[in-house]
C-alpha positions as CSV (number, residue, x, y, z in Angstrom):
1,M,58.8,-148.7,165.1
2,L,60.5,-151.9,166.1
3,R,62.6,-150.2,168.7
4,E,59.5,-148.6,170.3
5,T,57.6,-152.0,170.3
6,L,60.5,-153.8,171.9
7,K,60.9,-151.1,174.5
8,R,57.2,-151.2,175.3
9,L,57.3,-155.0,175.7
10,E,60.3,-154.6,178.0
11,M,58.5,-152.0,180.1
12,R,55.4,-154.2,180.4
13,A,57.5,-157.2,181.4
14,R,59.3,-155.2,184.1
15,T,56.1,-153.7,185.6
16,R,54.6,-157.1,185.9
17,M,57.6,-158.7,187.7
18,P,57.1,-159.5,191.4
19,E,58.6,-156.6,193.4
20,P,61.6,-158.6,194.8
21,I,62.6,-159.6,191.2
22,R,62.2,-156.0,189.9
23,R,64.5,-154.8,192.7
24,A,67.1,-157.5,191.9
25,Y,66.9,-156.7,188.2
26,R,67.5,-153.0,188.8
27,L,70.4,-153.8,191.2
28,A,72.0,-156.0,188.6
29,R,71.7,-153.4,185.9
30,S,73.2,-150.7,188.2
31,L,76.4,-152.6,189.1
32,G,79.5,-150.7,187.9
33,D,77.5,-147.7,186.8
34,A,78.8,-145.1,189.3
35,H,80.1,-141.8,188.0
36,P,81.4,-138.7,189.7
37,V,79.1,-135.7,189.6
38,P,80.4,-132.2,189.8
39,G,78.5,-129.8,192.0
40,L,76.4,-126.8,190.9
41,P,77.9,-123.4,191.1
42,E,76.7,-121.1,193.9
43,E,74.9,-118.7,191.6
44,L,72.6,-121.5,190.4
45,L,71.6,-122.3,194.0
46,A,71.4,-118.9,195.5
47,D,67.6,-118.5,195.3
48,C,66.5,-122.1,195.7
49,T,63.4,-122.7,197.9
50,F,63.2,-125.8,200.0
51,C,59.8,-127.6,200.0
52,A,58.5,-130.3,202.3
53,S,57.4,-132.6,199.5
54,R,56.9,-132.6,195.8
55,E,53.2,-131.9,196.4
56,A,54.1,-128.8,198.3
57,M,56.4,-127.8,195.4
58,L,53.4,-128.2,193.0
59,D,51.6,-125.5,195.1
60,R,54.3,-123.1,194.2
61,L,54.4,-123.9,190.5
62,P,52.4,-122.0,187.8
63,K,48.6,-122.4,187.8
64,G,46.2,-122.5,184.9
65,G,48.8,-123.1,182.2
66,R,50.2,-125.8,180.1
67,I,52.0,-128.8,181.7
68,A,53.6,-132.0,180.4
69,E,54.4,-135.1,182.4
70,L,57.0,-137.3,180.8
71,G,56.3,-140.7,182.2
72,T,53.0,-141.1,184.0
73,Y,52.8,-144.8,184.9
74,R,49.5,-145.3,186.8
75,G,48.7,-141.5,186.6
76,D,48.9,-141.0,190.4
77,F,51.1,-137.9,190.3
78,A,49.2,-136.6,187.2
79,R,46.1,-136.4,189.5
80,Q,48.1,-134.3,191.9
81,I,49.2,-132.0,189.1
82,L,45.7,-131.6,187.9
83,A,44.3,-130.9,191.4
84,R,47.0,-128.5,192.6
85,C,47.9,-126.7,189.4
86,R,44.6,-126.7,187.6
87,P,46.2,-126.6,184.1
88,A,44.4,-125.6,181.0
89,E,46.3,-128.4,179.3
90,L,47.9,-131.4,180.9
91,H,49.8,-133.6,178.4
92,L,50.8,-137.1,179.6
93,V,53.4,-138.9,177.7
94,D,54.4,-142.6,178.1
95,I,55.5,-145.6,176.1
96,D,53.0,-147.9,177.8
97,Y,49.5,-147.2,179.2
98,S,48.6,-150.8,180.1
99,L,48.7,-150.0,183.9
100,F,47.4,-146.5,183.6
101,D,44.3,-145.6,185.8
102,A,42.2,-143.0,184.0
103,W,40.2,-142.2,187.1
104,D,39.8,-138.4,187.4
105,L,42.0,-137.9,184.3
106,T,39.3,-138.0,181.6
107,G,38.6,-134.2,181.3
108,S,39.2,-132.4,178.0
109,E,42.3,-130.7,179.4
110,V,44.1,-134.1,179.8
111,V,45.7,-135.4,176.6
112,R,47.5,-138.7,176.4
113,H,50.4,-139.3,174.0
114,L,51.9,-142.7,173.3
115,G,55.5,-142.9,172.4
116,F,59.1,-142.2,173.5
117,T,59.0,-139.2,175.8
118,H,61.9,-137.3,174.1
119,Q,60.3,-137.8,170.6
120,V,56.8,-136.7,171.7
121,V,57.8,-133.6,173.6
122,A,60.1,-132.5,170.7
123,G,57.0,-132.2,168.6
124,F,55.5,-129.4,170.6
125,P,56.1,-125.7,169.8
126,D,59.0,-124.0,171.5
127,A,58.2,-122.1,174.7
128,H,54.8,-124.0,175.0
129,F,54.8,-125.3,178.5
130,D,54.8,-123.6,181.9
131,F,56.6,-126.6,183.3
132,V,57.6,-130.1,182.2
133,Y,57.8,-132.9,184.8
134,I,60.4,-135.5,183.9
135,D,59.7,-139.0,185.4
136,A,60.4,-141.5,182.6
137,D,63.6,-143.3,181.9
138,H,65.8,-142.9,185.1
139,S,69.1,-143.8,183.4
140,Y,71.5,-141.0,182.7
141,E,71.1,-141.2,179.0
142,G,67.3,-141.4,179.0
143,C,66.9,-138.6,181.5
144,H,69.4,-136.3,179.9
145,R,67.8,-136.9,176.5
146,D,64.4,-136.0,177.9
147,A,65.8,-132.8,179.4
148,L,67.5,-131.7,176.2
149,A,64.3,-132.3,174.2
150,A,62.0,-130.7,176.8
151,A,64.1,-127.6,177.6
152,P,63.2,-125.6,174.4
153,K,59.5,-126.3,175.0
154,V,59.5,-124.5,178.4
155,R,58.6,-120.9,178.2
156,P,61.1,-118.3,179.6
157,G,60.5,-118.2,183.4
158,G,59.0,-121.7,183.3
159,Y,60.4,-124.9,184.9
160,L,62.0,-128.2,184.1
161,V,61.2,-130.5,187.0
162,F,63.1,-133.8,187.7
163,N,61.6,-136.6,189.8
164,D,64.0,-138.9,191.8
165,F,66.9,-136.5,191.8
166,A,69.1,-139.2,193.3
167,H,72.0,-141.6,192.6
168,I,70.4,-144.7,194.2
169,D,67.2,-145.8,195.8
170,P,66.6,-147.7,199.1
171,W,66.8,-151.0,197.3
172,L,70.2,-150.2,195.7
173,G,68.9,-149.5,192.3
174,R,71.1,-146.9,190.7
175,Y,69.6,-143.8,189.0
176,G,71.2,-141.4,186.6
177,V,68.8,-138.6,187.3
178,H,71.0,-136.6,189.6
179,R,73.9,-136.6,187.2
180,A,71.7,-135.9,184.2
181,A,69.9,-133.0,185.8
182,T,73.1,-131.5,187.2
183,D,74.9,-131.7,183.8
184,F,71.9,-130.1,182.1
185,A,71.6,-127.2,184.6
186,R,75.4,-126.5,184.5
187,A,75.5,-126.5,180.7
188,A,72.3,-124.5,180.3
189,A,72.8,-122.2,183.3
190,W,69.3,-122.8,184.6
191,P,69.1,-122.0,188.3
192,M,67.6,-124.5,190.8
193,A,64.3,-122.8,191.9
194,F,62.9,-125.6,194.2
195,F,64.2,-128.6,196.1
196,A,61.5,-131.0,197.4
197,F,62.3,-133.3,200.3
198,Q,61.4,-137.0,200.2
199,P,62.1,-139.3,203.1
200,A,63.8,-142.0,201.1
201,G,66.2,-139.5,199.5
202,L,64.3,-139.6,196.1
203,Y,64.1,-135.8,195.9
204,D,62.4,-133.6,193.3
205,V,64.1,-130.5,191.9
206,A,62.9,-127.7,189.6
207,F,65.2,-125.7,187.4
208,Q,63.9,-122.4,186.0
209,R,64.5,-121.2,182.5
210,P,66.1,-117.8,182.6
211,E,63.9,-114.9,181.4
């Protein structure tokens, strides 16, 4: 409980920092955090579809099912998921909702959960979701932890989607998402189904759970 409270306070402080200070903070945290990343084998990339954007990728993902978004922040992409995928259930998970904008996210199909993303998603039944969108802690440890917790909750044929599949952002803040997603896919042998372009190099990727 104390750890969750401290993490929530840290997140609130970071989101309220002026943007230049936030970027400097992220850069300072990332110094010395580079790691080599092995590539994905050809068989995990053979049937990947390239999409023009993550919104275009949503148009190709399952409709009318159950979806979880781990890390929703203001709810902006949750609105895209709701509009484009029309889920029967949309579960939003975050450690802090102080900046969340509930506009257009108040229907009965939208359920908010407060807590650590890996702990909350672990509480759902196995094979429950059509896809899980991971957009919470962008460190290697946090993202990999979310992937391992979420993977059993995705139905066979469903998807695990990673936001910001990158090593670094345009302001030199380092991400662990690329390495975490790649390590997960190699170990679990989930093929990459979609790769979504993003102009700043903060791509989205979707890995499909084998049938």
